[in-house]
C-alpha positions, 0 to 999 in steps of 0.5 A, spaced: 634 218 345 640 213 344 648 218 346 652 217 340 659 213 344 654 210 350 650 204 351 645 208 356 638 210 354 638 218 355 630 221 357 629 227 356 623 231 357 620 234 350 615 238 354 619 241 358 620 249 356 627 249 358 633 244 356 633 241 362 637 234 360 636 228 364 641 222 365 639 215 365 637 216 372 637 210 376 632 212 381 626 212 375 628 205 372 624 199 374 627 194 378 630 189 375 631 182 379 637 180 381 638 173 377 640 169 383 635 171 388 630 170 382 632 163 381 632 162 388 625 164 389 622 160 383 625 154 386 622 156 393 615 157 389 616 150 385 618 146 391 614 147 396 608 151 395 603 153 400 609 151 405 608 156 412 615 158 410 613 159 403 607 163 405 612 167 410 617 169 406 613 170 399 613 177 401 619 177 404 623 174 397 618 178 393 620 185 395 628 182 395 627 179 388 624 187 387 631 191 390 634 194 384 640 195 388 645 192 395 642 198 399 635 196 398 637 189 400 641 190 406 634 194 408 630 188 407 635 184 411 635 189 416 627 189 416 627 182 417 632 181 422 629 187 426 622 183 426 624 177 428 628 180 433 622 184 436 618 179 436 623 174 441 625 180 446 618 182 447 616 175 449 623 174 454 621 182 457 613 179 458 615 173 461 622 176 465 620 182 467 626 185 465 627 192 464 633 192 459 630 186 455 624 192 454 628 197 452 632 192 447 624 190 444 622 197 443 628 198 440 628 192 435 620 195 434 622 202 433 628 200 428 623 195 424 619 201 423 625 205 422 626 201 415 618 201 413 620 209 412 627 208 408 624 203 404 618 208 403 623 213 402 627 210 397 619 209 393 617 216 393 624 219 391 624 215 385 617 218 382 619 221 376 619 229 375 613 232 374 611 239 373 611 241 380 618 237 382 622 238 375 628 235 378 624 230 381 623 227 388 630 224 390 630 229 397 625 225 400 629 219 401 634 225 406 627 227 409 624 220 411 632 218 414 632 225 418 625 222 421 628 215 422 633 218 426 629 223 430 625 217 431 630 212 434 632 218 439 624 220 441 622 212 441 628 208 442 632 213 447 627 216 451 622 210 452 628 206 454 631 211 459 625 212 462 623 205 463 630 205 466 629 210 471 621 206 474 626 200 475 632 204 478 626 207 483 622 200 483 627 194 482 624 188 480 627 182 480 629 178 473 625 171 474 627 167 469 634 169 466 635 163 462 630 166 457 634 173 457 641 169 454 637 165 450 633 171 446 639 175 447 643 170 444 638 169 438 637 177 437 645 176 436 645 171 431 639 176 428 642 182 428 649 179 426 647 176 419 643 184 418 649 187 421 654 183 416 650 185 410 650 192 412 657 192 413 659 188 407 655 194 403 659 200 407 664 197 406 663 196 399 662 204 399 666 207 402 673 204 398 680 207 401 676 212 406 676 210 414 669 209 416 668 216 420 670 220 414 666 215 409 660 217 414 661 224 413 662 224 405 656 219 403 650 222 400 647 215 400 643 215 408 640 209 407 647 205 407 650 208 413 643 209 417 642 201 416 649 200 419 649 204 425 642 202 427 646 195 427 651 196 430 647 200 436 642 193 437 649 189 438 652 194 443 644 193 447 645 186 447 651 186 449 648 191 455 642 187 456 646 181 457 651 184 461 645 187 466 642 181 467 648 177 469 649 182 475 642 183 477 641 175 477 648 173 479 650 179 484 643 180 486 643 187 484 637 189 481 638 196 479 643 194 474 638 192 469 635 199 470 642 201 469 642 197 463 636 200 460 639 207 461 646 205 458 641 202 452 638 209 452 644 213 451 647 208 446 641 209 441 641 217 443 648 217 441 646 213 434 641 218 433 645 225 434 650 223 428 644 220 423 641 227 425 646 231 423 648 228 417 641 227 415 639 234 415 646 236 412 644 232 406 637 235 406 639 242 407 643 240 400 650 238 400 655 239 393 657 233 390 663 229 391 669 234 390 672 228 385 665 228 381 666 235 381 673 235 378 672 230 373 667 234 370 671 240 370 676 235 366 672 232 361 668 239 360 676 241 358 677 235 354 671 237 350 674 244 348 681 246 351 681 253 349 675 254 352 675 258 359 672 253 364 671 258 371 668 254 376 663 248 377 657 248 382 653 243 384 648 240 389 646 233 391 639 232 391 639 224 392 644 218 392 644 218 385 642 225 382 646 231 382 645 238 379 651 241 376 652 248 373 658 249 369 661 257 369 664 258 362 667 264 358 666 263 351 670 267 345 666 274 343 666 272 336 663 265 337 656 265 335 650 262 337 649 256 334 657 254 335 656 256 343 650 251 343 654 246 339 659 246 344 654 245 350 651 240 346 658 235 346 659 238 354 653 235 355 654 228 353 661 227 355 659 230 362 652 224 362 657 218 359 662 219 365 657 221 370 651 218 368 648 221 376 648 228 373 641 229 372 641 236 370 646 240 367 646 248 367 651 253 362 652 260 366 656 264 360 660 270 364 667 272 364 673 270 369 672 276 373 664 276 373 666 269 376 671 272 381 666 277 384 660 272 384 666 268 389 665 273 394 659 271 396 658 265 401 658 260 395 664 256 396 669 254 391 664 252 386 661 259 384 653 261 385 648 259 382 644 265 379 637 266 379 637 269 372 641 263 369 638 259 363 639 251 363 643 250 359 642 255 354 647 260 353 646 268 355 648 273 351 
């Protein structure tokens, strides 16, 4: 149905027995190809059909064309960069016997797998709600982001540290350091390109916030995961180059193993940050305070005489929020009047915040709301088990 005064359609599930209002939920929309990307791929198909470059880029370009957001484009860019880097580093490690280079190759393969898992999580989280999951699958993205953090720690950091310890106990000379330097330069170019994509996206999303504060407040794990992975990769390249230089120029063969351990330490620190934030999102964080304040302001604008007690929100996915309003209606208000007022609030909230996929209303007195706040529910109020979705209780 079309929301009055809005250009966005509203998807309503009529088979639902409760009034669960779904906004124009972005995760459920089909991907729309950016015009520039579509035209570029069309030119590639027309001008060089069947060429090696065409066959190499065809599946990648198809995925990029299908991407509906800059976040997804960043993940695809990281996937391409990590795959190319992993192949070049593996070849260099096999030719030179460098422990640090082998650690970097493992790191790049782990990052490649991580981007695949992030894309899979984005795909799974976009599935439509069903009777078993009435609020959708948005949190699948948070789950797979947490798995990515575990893989960075276990495979990336663990294997790198293990490889470094082996080479410290039995140091081996690097046979051809020039290959290492060439491969590291190529890796710097690939990873640097991916890093630029991720930085641009992260800076655009963070606004005036600092990097760490934006990371803590972010509800989109794909943006900060790719950014942290690429940053760790650039640090790893620098450490690997330094280890190669010290091992070959100063004849300190254990430096190669030490560099591998340092790379593992960087990965472990990165994984700890990612796991901490992904776990918090997976458990359930409230929405940004600015969104909560805006919803309360919109509610008061609909009816200034309405007593707005407070708000409780839960972030289901980067663009999916469940909100619960505590309202006190006039004693003389009749059920049809209350229902009409709730409908107006729903419409205005959806117009202001399409990411609010479900809005629940809990009618109660101010005293009852303050009593509920005596629990450990924070400053937004509780979510009682007996509350009915957007249907007033008498």
